[in-house]
N, C-alpha and C positions, 0 to 999 in steps of 0.2 A: 439558459446558460450555455455557452459554447463549450469548448474543450476544457477539461479540468487540468490545471497545472499540477504536475507531480515532480518534485525536485529533491535531490539528496542534500541540497544546501538551503540557504536562506534566500529571501527575496529583498529587493531594494525598496519596494514600495511599502507604505504603512499597512498594517493589518492588525486584526484582533484574533487572539487564539480562541478557538472554539472548543476543541477537545482532541484527545489522542484517538486515532483510529488504528485498528489492527485486523489482521486476517490470517487464517491458517489454511494451508492446502497440502493434501497428501498425494504421493505418487509412489508407484511400485517399481517402475522401470526407468532407467536413465534417459531413455528417449522421450519421456514425458515431462522432463524438468522445465523446458521453455514454455510449454503449454500451461503447466500448472503455475509457473511464475507469472505469466500473463493474466491468468484467471485471478490470482491473488491480488495483483495490482488493480484489476477491474473491480474487485470486491472492496478494496480500499477507496477507490473513487466513488463507488456507490454509497458507502457509508458517509463519506465526506459530503456528497450531494444531499443526503438526508439531513445533514446539519446546515445546509445552505452555504457550504464553504465554496470559496473560489479557488483554493489551492490546498495541496498537501506538501508541507515542507519537512525537511530532515527525514526523508523516506529511507527506510532500510529494509533489506530482505536477508534473512538468515536461513541457510540450508543446514538441516540437522539430519544426520544419518542414523537410522534405527536398524535397517536392513532385515530384520526378521519378518516384518510385515510391510515394510516400505520406509520411505523417508518423508520428511515434511519441510515445507517452506513456511516460515513465520515472517510476516511483514508488518511494519508499523510506521506511523508518521504523525505529524501534527496538522490537523485541519484548521485552516485560517480563512478569515473573510476580510477582503480589502476594505479599508475605511477612507 
């Protein structure tokens, strides 16, 4: 499989829905946000690959502040396989 497609929208080609995939990442300092967001996205792709998906659609990332021990990024999307 080449690159995994990850999109915040839908796809125009036919697919079957496999499952919802999600990932959580923690960070303590603001300068870690981009790094952790990238790691979370890679985690989503890894989980989708395990399902033999071709893409993740409707991808979302939510940043939630806790600030006593750090903040977290929660991401989710729908793993799909082209038909």
